[in-house]
N, C-alpha and C positions, 0 to 999 in steps of 0.2 A: 504494500500500500504506500503510495506517495505521500509526502507531507502536504499540509494544507494551510489555509489562512482563513480565520473566522472574522466576520464583520456583521454589522447591524444595518438593516434597511427597514425603515418604517416600524421599528420596534421588534423586528423578527431577526433571528440570528441565522445566517447563512455561512456556508463554508465553500471557499474557492479551492477546488482540487487542482493538483499539479497537471492533471490530464486535460484541463480545460472545461471540466464539468462543474456544475454548481449543485451543492447538496443542501437541502433544507430538512434538517433532522426532525423538527417538530411535525412535519407533514410526511416524513419518509419519502421525499420527492427528490428525484434527480433530474436536472435540466441540462440539456446539451443544445448547441446551436450550430447550424450550418455544417451538417454532415457531408453534403454534396456527394452522396452515393452515386456511383456510375460516372464519375467525372472523366476517367480515362476513355470510356466509350464515347461520351459526348464530344470530347476534344478530337478524337480520331474521326468521328462521323463528320465533323465540320472541317476536316482537313488540316487540323493543327498538328503540333508535335506529338509523336507517339510516346505515350507515357507507359511505364510498366503497369500492367493491369492488376495491381495488388492493393490499390488504395481502399477499395471497399472492404476487403478482408482485414486490412490493418485498422481501419476506423471501427468496424464492428468488433474486432478483437479487443481494442481498448475499452469500448463501451461494455463489452461482456465482463471485463475485469472490474470496472467500476461497479457494475451491478452485483458482482460477487463480493466486493469489498464492503458494501453498505446494504442495510436491510431495506431495499427500495420497494415501495408499493406503487408509486406513481412515477412515470417518465413523461417529461414534456420536451419535445423536440421543437426548437424555436424557429422552424422554417428553413427553407433551402436544404431540406433533408436529402433531396434528390437534385442532381445537377441540372436537369430539366425534365419535362414531362416524359419525353421519349426515353431518357436514361432510366427513369424510375420504372417505366413499364417494360423495359427490356432486361431488367435484372434477372439473372438465372434463378431457377427453382431452388438451387442450393442456398442462395442468399435469402430468398423469401422464406425458406424453411428456418434459416438461422434467426431471422428477425422474429418469426413466429415463436421460436423457442425463448428468445429474450422477452417477448411480451407475455409469456405464460404466467398467469396468476398476478399480472400487474395491470393497472390502469395505464393506458398509453395514449398520449395526445400528440398528434401531428399538427403543429401550427402552420398555416399556409404562408408561404414565402413568395418572393417575386420569381424564383426559379420553379417553384412547384405550387401554383395557385389552385390546383384541383386535387381531389383525393386520388390516391395511387392504389387502392385496393390492397393495402398492406396491413390490414387489421387496425385496431384502435379507432380513435375518433379524429376527424380532421376538422379544425376550427380556425376562424380568422384570428382569434385571440381567446384567452381564457383567464378569468380572475379566480384566484384561490385565496381565501381569506382577504387580506388587504392588498395583495400583490397581483398585478396584472402582467401576464406573459404575452408578448406579441413579437412579431418579427422585426419591425422597424420602429425605432424610438419615435415618440410623438413629442414635439417641442412643448414645454410647459407641463408635461405629465409628471406625476410622482408615483412612488411605490411601483416602479416599472422595471421589468427585466426584459431585455430585447437582445437581438443579435445583428445580423445583416452586414455590418461594417468590417468584420474580421479585424478588430483592432490589434495592434502590436505596439510595443514600447521597447526602448533601448536603455541599457544601463552601462555606464562606462566604469570599467575596473582596471585601474592603472592605464597601461598602454592599449588595452583591449576594450572593445565594445561588444556587448551581447544584445541581440535583438530577438524577442520572443513574442508569440501571441500573448495577449494580456486581457484581463478583466479591467474595465474602466468603471470606477465606483465613485458616486458622491451621495449626498443625503437624499437625492430624489430617485436615482436609478442605477441599474447595472447594465452595461453593454458587454455582452459575452464575447469571448474569443471564438473563432471558428474551431470546431472540434475535428473536422474532417482532415484526412491526409491530402496533400497536394493543394490545399487552400492557401491562397496568398494572404497578404495582410495590408491594412491601411494604418499608417503611422498615427499615433495619438495626437501629433501636432497638426494634422490635417484640419482645414477650416470647419468641416462639418462636425467633426468630433469636438473641436474647441467650442463650437456654438452650443452643443448639447450638454456639455459637462460643466459643472460649477467650478469656480476658481480653486476650490480646495479639493478637487477630485484627486484620487490616487489611481495608480495602475498596479495591478498584481500580475507580475510576470509568471507565466506557467513554467512547468518543468519539475524536476524531482524535488526541488525546494522552492516553492512559490515565494516570491519576493515582492513586497509592497514598497513602492516609491511614489513621490509626488508625480502626478501625471505630467510627462514631458510636453512642453508647449513650445 
C-alpha cells in the first residue's frame, strides 16, 4: 500500500492516495478520474503514434490494487473513463469481464465526461454528476462551486530538489474543491500554472504530488 495524504473538504476528511485515487473513508468511497481506457486503440485508429497496447491493463491493475487495499463499497469514476465512445465499445471481452469483477458487490458510478458522454454498457450507473452527502462529483469544475470534486484537466505540478526537478500528476486542493489527477496510463498533464487552473483555484491552494510518497506543496503558479 502506498503512502497517502489526508485533508479536509467541507468538513469531510479525504485521503489522496499515491496512485492518484481519492479515498473517502466515512463513505467507503473510492474516486478515480480520467481512466481513458482504450487510448492506444483510439490513437492508432486516428493515425497517431503506435502506443504499446498495455495501458488499459496497467490502469485496471492499479485500480484493482487500490480496491484490494481499502474496504471500498462505492466507486465513482469522474468521467473520461473511456478515451472515446468507439474505444469504450471496442474493449475486448476480457477487459469487460475484468471490470465486471471489480464492480462485484460494489456500487459503481460512471460520471459522463467530454470523451464519453453516453453510457458504455459496462455495468453500474452513468450520470452527469452525483452528490453524496455535501460533496458533488462531476467531470469539469464549475466556477464558483464549492464542496466539489472534479477531474478533466489532468493537473500536474513540479517540485525542485536541488539541481533536479520532478514533475508528477497532482491533486489540486483548496477550501472549495479538489481537481483530481488523471488516473489512466498514457494520460498527459496540464501544469498547475496554466491560466484555467489558476482561475479555478484559490490563492492558498496546494498541490499533492502523486507517487509512492505523496507530497503537498503550495500550488505552483
